[in-house]
C-alpha positions in Angstrom: 51.9 9.0 -66.0 48.5 8.2 -64.7 47.3 5.6 -62.1 43.7 4.4 -62.3 42.3 2.6 -59.3 39.1 0.6 -59.5 37.3 1.1 -56.2 33.6 0.7 -57.0 33.2 -2.9 -55.8 30.8 -4.0 -53.1 33.0 -6.4 -51.2 30.3 -9.1 -51.0 32.7 -11.9 -49.9 34.6 -9.5 -47.5 31.4 -8.4 -45.8 32.0 -4.6 -45.9 33.6 -2.0 -48.2 37.2 -3.3 -48.0 38.5 -0.4 -50.1 38.0 1.8 -47.0 39.1 -0.6 -44.3 42.0 0.8 -42.2 44.7 -1.8 -42.8 47.9 0.2 -42.5 49.8 0.9 -39.2 48.4 4.4 -39.0 45.0 3.4 -40.3 45.7 3.8 -44.0 43.6 2.2 -46.7 45.3 -0.5 -48.8 44.9 1.7 -52.0 47.0 4.4 -50.3 50.1 2.2 -50.4 49.6 1.7 -54.2 49.3 5.4 -54.6 52.4 6.0 -52.5 54.3 3.5 -54.7 53.1 5.1 -57.9 54.0 8.6 -56.8 57.4 7.4 -55.8 57.9 6.2 -59.3 57.0 9.4 -61.1 53.2 9.2 -61.5 51.6 12.6 -61.4 47.9 11.9 -62.0 45.7 9.7 -59.8 42.2 8.6 -61.0 39.9 6.7 -58.7 36.6 5.1 -59.9 34.1 4.7 -57.1 30.4 4.7 -56.2 28.4 7.9 -56.0 28.0 7.6 -52.2 31.7 7.4 -51.7 32.9 10.1 -54.2 33.1 13.1 -51.9 34.5 11.2 -48.9 37.3 9.7 -51.1 38.1 13.0 -52.8 38.5 14.7 -49.5 40.4 11.9 -47.9 43.0 11.7 -50.7 43.3 15.4 -51.4 44.3 15.9 -47.7 47.1 13.4 -48.2 48.4 13.8 -51.7 50.5 16.8 -52.5 48.7 19.5 -54.6 51.1 19.0 -57.5 49.5 15.7 -58.2 46.3 15.8 -60.2 43.4 13.9 -58.6 40.2 12.8 -60.2 37.6 10.8 -58.3 34.9 9.6 -60.7 31.7 7.8 -60.3 31.0 4.6 -62.2 27.4 5.3 -63.2 24.9 2.6 -64.4 23.4 5.2 -66.8 26.7 5.9 -68.4 26.2 3.9 -71.6 26.7 4.6 -75.3 24.3 7.0 -76.9 21.1 5.8 -78.4 20.8 2.6 -76.4 17.9 1.9 -74.0 18.0 -0.6 -71.2 15.1 -3.0 -71.1 15.5 -4.2 -67.5 16.2 -2.6 -64.1 19.9 -2.5 -63.4 21.3 -2.3 -59.8 25.0 -3.3 -60.1 27.8 -1.6 -62.1 28.6 -2.8 -65.6 32.0 -4.4 -64.6 35.7 -3.6 -64.7 35.9 -2.7 -68.4 33.1 -0.2 -67.9 34.9 1.2 -64.8 38.0 1.9 -66.9 35.8 3.4 -69.7 34.4 5.8 -67.0 37.8 7.6 -67.2 37.8 8.2 -70.9 37.3 11.9 -70.6 40.2 12.6 -68.2 43.0 10.2 -69.3 44.8 11.1 -72.6 48.2 9.4 -72.1 49.4 5.9 -71.2 48.2 4.7 -67.8 48.2 1.9 -65.2 45.1 0.1 -64.0 44.9 -1.6 -60.7 42.3 -2.9 -58.1 42.1 -0.6 -55.1 41.8 -3.6 -52.8 45.0 -5.3 -53.8 48.6 -4.7 -52.8 51.0 -5.1 -55.8 54.5 -4.2 -54.4 56.9 -1.4 -55.0 58.9 -3.3 -57.7 55.7 -3.7 -59.8 55.3 0.0 -60.0 58.9 0.5 -60.9 58.5 -2.0 -63.8 55.4 -0.3 -65.0 57.0 3.2 -64.9 59.9 1.9 -66.9 57.6 0.3 -69.5 55.6 3.6 -70.0 58.7 5.7 -70.2 60.1 3.5 -72.9 56.8 2.9 -74.7 56.9 4.1 -78.3 53.8 2.4 -79.8 50.3 3.0 -78.4 49.2 -0.4 -79.7 51.5 -2.2 -77.2 50.0 -2.7 -73.8 51.4 -4.6 -70.9 50.3 -6.8 -68.0 52.2 -7.2 -64.7 52.1 -10.9 -64.0 52.2 -12.8 -60.7 52.6 -16.5 -60.0 49.4 -18.3 -59.2 50.8 -19.9 -56.0 51.4 -16.4 -54.6 47.9 -15.2 -55.1 45.7 -17.7 -53.3 43.6 -17.2 -50.1 43.7 -19.7 -47.2 40.0 -18.9 -46.5 38.2 -19.8 -49.7 38.3 -20.0 -53.5 39.5 -17.1 -55.7 39.0 -15.9 -59.3 42.1 -15.5 -61.4 42.9 -14.9 -65.0 45.3 -17.7 -65.9 47.7 -16.5 -68.7 49.4 -18.3 -71.5 52.7 -16.5 -72.1 55.2 -16.9 -74.9 58.4 -14.9 -75.3 57.2 -12.4 -72.7 54.1 -11.7 -74.6 50.5 -12.6 -73.6 48.8 -15.1 -75.8 45.6 -15.7 -73.9 43.8 -15.3 -70.6 41.3 -17.9 -69.3 39.2 -16.7 -66.4 39.0 -19.3 -63.7 36.4 -18.3 -61.1 36.8 -20.9 -58.4 40.4 -21.7 -57.7 41.5 -23.3 -54.5 44.4 -25.3 -53.0 44.0 -28.6 -51.2 46.8 -31.0 -50.1 49.3 -29.0 -52.1 47.3 -29.2 -55.3 45.7 -26.1 -57.0 42.5 -26.9 -58.8 39.8 -25.0 -60.7 36.8 -26.4 -59.0 34.4 -25.6 -61.9 36.3 -27.6 -64.5 38.3 -30.0 -62.2 41.5 -29.0 -64.0 44.7 -29.0 -62.0 46.6 -25.8 -62.4 50.4 -25.2 -62.5 51.3 -23.4 -59.3 53.9 -21.3 -61.3 51.4 -20.2 -63.9 51.3 -16.5 -64.6 48.1 -14.9 -63.5 46.6 -11.5 -64.1 45.7 -9.5 -60.9 44.3 -6.7 -63.0 47.5 -4.7 -63.1 47.4 -3.4 -66.7 49.3 -0.8 -68.6 47.2 0.7 -71.4 46.9 3.6 -73.7 43.7 5.6 -74.5 43.3 3.2 -77.4 41.4 1.0 -75.0 38.6 3.6 -74.7 38.1 3.6 -78.4 37.6 -0.1 -78.4 35.5 -0.4 -75.3 32.7 1.9 -76.6 31.8 -0.4 -79.5 32.4 -3.5 -77.4 29.9 -2.2 -74.9 27.4 -1.4 -77.6 27.6 -5.0 -78.9 27.2 -6.3 -75.3 24.1 -4.2 -74.8 22.5 -5.3 -78.1 21.7 -8.5 -76.3 19.0 -7.7 -73.8 19.9 -10.7 -71.7 22.9 -8.7 -70.6 20.9 -5.8 -69.3 20.0 -7.0 -65.8 23.2 -8.6 -64.3 25.9 -9.4 -66.8 29.1 -7.4 -66.9 32.0 -6.5 -69.3 35.4 -7.5 -68.0 38.7 -5.8 -68.6 40.6 -9.1 -69.5 37.9 -10.0 -72.1 38.2 -6.6 -73.8 42.0 -6.8 -73.9 41.9 -10.4 -75.2 39.5 -9.4 -78.0 41.7 -6.5 -78.9 44.6 -8.9 -79.2 42.7 -11.4 -81.2 41.6 -8.8 -83.7 45.1 -7.4 -84.1 44.5 -4.1 -82.5 47.2 -4.5 -79.7 49.9 -6.8 -78.4 50.4 -7.3 -74.7 53.8 -7.6 -73.1 54.0 -9.5 -69.8 56.2 -7.9 -67.1 57.4 -10.0 -64.1 56.1 -8.2 -61.0 59.2 -9.1 -59.0 57.2 -8.3 -55.9 54.8 -9.6 -53.3 51.0 -9.5 -53.9 48.3 -9.8 -51.4 44.6 -8.9 -51.3 41.6 -9.0 -49.0 39.1 -11.3 -50.8 37.7 -12.6 -47.5 37.5 -10.8 -44.1 39.8 -13.4 -42.7 42.5 -12.1 -45.1 42.5 -8.9 -43.1 44.9 -10.1 -40.4 47.5 -11.2 -43.0 47.2 -7.8 -44.8 47.6 -5.9 -41.5 50.6 -7.9 -40.4 52.3 -7.7 -43.8 51.9 -3.9 -44.0 53.3 -3.6 -40.5 56.3 -5.7 -41.4 56.9 -3.6 -44.6 56.7 -0.5 -42.5 59.1 -1.9 -39.8 61.5 -2.8 -42.6 61.5 0.9 -43.6 59.8 0.2 -47.0 57.1 2.8 -45.9 57.1 5.7 -43.4 54.5 5.7 -40.7 52.2 7.6 -41.0 52.4 7.1 -44.8 51.7 10.8 -45.5 53.3 13.8 -43.9 
């Protein structure tokens, strides 16, 4: 089983590269706890998508910690990595988005795999559920999403972006991306639309379980995106949009798995204290050794 971590973000709201902030009791990165949880549940291949300037540092950092029996690939999400025969009409400075980050791994992943954000903590039970799903998976057209409740994924320090899901019979029907969600006086609101949101709504935190089928679809999807020159400068292709279009076109179905675990992230720098304290508490409770790696 393979774990793919997306670690190519810039951390604009956090103010620094949060993927490499030392949040663990012994200075571990947040992504190291996810890798630890994945390895504990039988994953044997780790793929990290990052920026060119961080590739060698991250490869060395992780290879010194992960046992040699685990395959490690640290790949660069390159702006110039686009489908053949397409020319970009404008100067591009930022990566092409989360779906493109996943597509970057198309040459090294050949079996079902998990996708997560490197700057989120998903919980040990979430990885256990993902491993069970993959081990029992018999159809490469059935994906899964590990879902969390909206009320458990907010920040006290500003608005957040969440994919709000419609779920029926443990299957995903749709995802609506709400980009400015906040809580005030006990009420959760999407500030862009003014809609009040159900605090118990299932949301996507980009914990997906996919098969290589997603690579086959993302290529043509990307080509269509690039056929519109308005997209060349800043617009991105997002993983939830690709998954939803695959569902709508009948290519896949998506099961929703209850995370049964705590999520936290570091959207804003002020979130750091909560993350540090939570990781310390989990370590004190013997959920993790300290240091994490021996």
